C-alpha positions in Angstrom: 0.0 0.0 0.0 3.0 2.3 0.5 3.7 2.7 -3.2 0.0 3.1 -4.1 -0.5 5.7 -1.3 1.9 7.9 -3.2 -0.2 7.7 -6.3 -3.1 10.0 -7.0 -6.3 8.1 -6.3 -9.0 9.4 -8.6 -11.9 7.0 -7.9 -12.7 5.3 -4.6 -15.5 2.7 -4.8 -17.2 2.4 -1.4 -18.7 -1.1 -0.9 -20.4 -2.5 2.2 -20.6 -6.3 2.4 -22.6 -8.7 4.6 -23.0 -12.3 3.7 -22.7 -11.4 0.0 -20.5 -14.3 -1.2 -23.2 -15.6 -3.6 -23.0 -12.6 -6.0 -19.9 -10.6 -5.0 -17.5 -12.1 -7.5 -19.6 -10.9 -10.5 -20.0 -7.5 -8.9 -16.3 -7.1 -8.3 -15.5 -8.1 -11.9 -17.8 -5.4 -13.3 -16.3 -2.8 -10.9 -12.6 -3.6 -11.4 -12.9 -3.6 -15.2 -13.8 0.2 -15.0 -11.1 1.3 -12.6 -7.6 2.6 -13.3 -4.6 0.9 -11.6 -4.3 3.7 -9.1 -8.0 3.6 -8.0 -9.3 1.8 -5.0 -12.2 -0.3 -3.7 -12.8 0.2 0.0 -14.8 -2.8 1.3 -16.2 -2.6 4.8 -17.5 -6.0 5.9 -20.1 -5.9 8.6 -19.6 -9.3 10.2 -20.1 -11.8 7.3 -20.2 -15.5 8.2 -20.8 -17.0 4.8 -17.4 -16.9 3.1 -17.5 -13.3 1.9 -14.2 -12.5 3.6 -12.5 -15.6 2.2 -13.7 -14.7 -1.3 -12.2 -11.2 -0.8 -8.9 -12.6 0.4 -8.6 -14.7 -2.7 -8.8 -11.6 -4.9 -5.2 -10.8 -5.9 -5.8 -7.2 -6.7 -4.0 -4.3 -4.8 -6.8 -2.0 -5.5 -9.1 -3.8 -3.0 -8.8 -2.8 0.7 -10.9 -4.8 3.2 -11.9 -3.5 6.6 -13.9 -5.4 9.2 -16.3 -3.6 11.6 -15.6 -4.1 15.3 -19.3 -4.6 15.8 -22.3 -4.9 13.6 -23.1 -1.4 12.3 -25.8 -2.2 9.7 -25.4 -1.3 6.1 -25.7 2.5 6.7 -22.9 2.5 9.3 -20.8 0.3 7.0 -21.2 2.7 4.1 -20.4 5.6 6.5 -17.1 3.9 7.5 -16.3 3.2 3.8 -16.8 6.8 2.8 -14.8 8.0 5.7 -11.9 5.7 4.7 -11.9 6.5 1.0 -9.0 8.6 -0.3 -10.1 9.3 -3.9 -11.2 12.5 -5.5 -14.5 10.9 -6.5 -16.4 8.4 -4.4 -18.7 5.9 -6.2 -21.1 3.9 -4.0 -21.8 0.2 -4.7 -24.0 -2.6 -3.4 -22.5 -6.1 -3.1 -24.9 -8.0 -5.4 -25.5 -5.9 -8.5 -23.6 -5.5 -11.8 -22.1 -2.3 -13.2 -23.0 -1.7 -16.9 -20.1 -0.6 -19.1 -19.5 3.1 -18.9 -20.9 3.6 -15.4 -17.9 5.3 -14.0 -17.4 7.7 -16.9 -21.1 8.7 -16.8 -21.1 9.4 -13.1 -17.8 11.4 -13.3 -19.2 13.4 -16.2 -22.2 14.3 -14.0 -19.8 15.4 -11.2 -18.1 17.9 -13.5 -20.6 20.6 -12.3 -22.2 19.0 -9.3 -21.1 17.5 -6.0 -23.5 14.5 -6.3 -24.5 12.6 -9.4 -27.1 9.8 -9.5 -28.2 7.7 -12.4 -30.9 5.1 -13.1 -31.3 1.5 -11.9 -32.9 -1.3 -13.8 -33.3 -5.0 -12.9 -30.6 -7.3 -14.0 -32.7 -9.9 -15.6 -35.2 -7.9 -17.6 -33.4 -4.6 -17.9 -36.6 -2.9 -16.9 -36.9 0.1 -14.5 -37.6 -0.8 -10.9 -41.2 0.0 -9.8 -42.0 2.9 -7.5 -43.1 1.5 -4.1 -45.6 4.3 -3.8 -47.0 4.5 -7.4 -46.4 0.9 -8.4 -45.2 1.9 -11.8 -41.9 2.2 -13.6 -39.8 5.3 -12.8 -36.6 6.9 -14.0 -34.6 9.9 -13.2 -34.4 12.6 -15.9 -31.6 15.1 -16.3 -34.0 17.9 -16.8 -35.2 17.6 -13.2 -31.7 18.1 -11.7 -32.2 21.8 -10.8 -35.7 21.3 -9.4 -34.2 21.2 -5.9 -37.3 22.1 -3.9 -39.4 19.7 -5.8 -36.8 17.0 -5.4 -36.9 17.5 -1.6 -40.6 17.1 -1.7 -40.3 14.0 -3.9 -37.8 12.6 -1.4 -40.3 13.2 1.5 -43.2 11.7 -0.5 -41.1 8.6 -1.5 -41.6 9.1 -5.3 -38.0 9.8 -6.6 -35.6 6.9 -7.4 -32.5 7.9 -5.4 -30.6 4.7 -5.0 -27.2 4.7 -3.3 -26.0 2.0 -5.6 -26.4 4.6 -8.5 -24.7 7.5 -6.7 -21.3 9.2 -6.8 -20.0 12.2 -5.0 -17.1 14.6 -5.0 -14.8 14.5 -2.0 -15.9 18.1 -1.1 -19.4 16.8 -0.3 -18.1 14.7 2.6 -17.7 17.8 4.7 -21.5 17.9 4.9 -22.5 14.3 4.4 -20.2 13.0 7.2 -20.6 12.2 10.0 -23.9 10.5 9.2 -26.7 11.6 11.5 -26.8 9.3 14.6 -30.5 8.5 14.0 -30.0 7.4 10.4 -30.6 3.7 10.5 -31.7 3.4 6.8 -31.6 5.3 3.6 -28.1 6.8 3.6 -28.8 7.5 -0.1 -31.7 9.8 0.7 -29.5 11.6 3.2 -26.9 12.2 0.5 -29.5 13.4 -2.0 -31.1 15.7 0.6 -27.7 17.3 1.3 -27.1 17.7 -2.4 -30.5 19.2 -3.1 -30.3 21.6 -0.1 -26.9 22.7 -1.4 -28.3 23.0 -5.0 -25.6 20.7 -6.3 -27.0 17.4 -7.8 -27.0 16.0 -11.3 -29.6 13.5 -12.4 -28.4 11.3 -15.3 -30.5 9.8 -18.0 -28.0 6.9 -18.1 -28.6 3.5 -16.6 -25.7 3.0 -14.2 -26.7 -0.1 -12.3 -28.1 -3.5 -13.2 -29.7 -4.5 -10.0 -30.1 -8.1 -8.9 -33.4 -8.6 -7.2 -33.6 -11.3 -4.5 -35.1 -12.1 -1.1 -32.1 -10.7 0.9 -31.9 -7.2 -0.7 -31.2 -4.6 1.9 -33.9 -2.4 0.4 -37.1 -3.5 -1.1 -39.8 -2.2 -3.4 -42.6 -3.8 -1.4 -44.9 -1.3 0.3 -44.6 -0.9 4.1 -47.3 -0.5 6.7 -48.4 3.0 7.8 -46.4 3.2 11.0 -43.0 2.6 9.4 -43.9 5.0 6.6 -44.8 7.7 9.1 -41.5 7.2 11.0 -39.6 7.4 7.8 -41.3 10.6 6.8 -40.4 12.2 10.2 -36.8 11.1 9.8 -36.7 12.7 6.3 -37.9 16.0 7.8 -35.2 15.8 10.4 -32.6 15.1 7.7 -33.7 18.1 5.7 -33.3 20.3 8.8 -29.9 18.8 9.5 -28.8 19.4 5.9 -29.8 23.0 6.1 -27.9 23.4 9.4 -24.7 22.0 7.8 -24.9 24.1 4.8 
């Protein structure tokens, strides 16, 4: 790591793992194919027991750095640790079980040319179809033309009708000053926190591009299934708190 530390790291991939051995190999293949030799993949494993760590140890690639959490943090905490450890100019978030389509990194970095956060679209891996909105039960996509609708985007976040997926996000290092530390009450939806900060700051770019092929399975950390009213109300209150916190950090 000493020689690599002296190199300029342009892209840091932030990847949280937990019992992801079933699909992690394919995901890593699609990630590493798009990185330069001096880039890095910061993997934070949150207590896997299924062979994930063994799989990572078998990867003979100096770009991969593996950290283990001292206690179970949950996926939000693991992503927070990964972002805090990343050294690159651009941070690209990744789930453990998806596939990156060719051109993902270039598309996200182009979006970051004039914004601190860029986010693209997600389609399912098998059918290459947009994921359904949990609220409207219809296909949804981000459009570049809505990038500057910051107040509307904040309302869309609160209403749960905008597809901000962390697996489709990238951010400039400068954004970490306001994104980190993650709010202590943030137990889910780190992606909505990042998007809230970016919209409050007026610095987000929506991409028309598809940047993730998402694998749908029973153990996905997030789901498109509708939730009961009490969790929905709690989530909405949390989102209001996040908006206030983002304004305080501005």
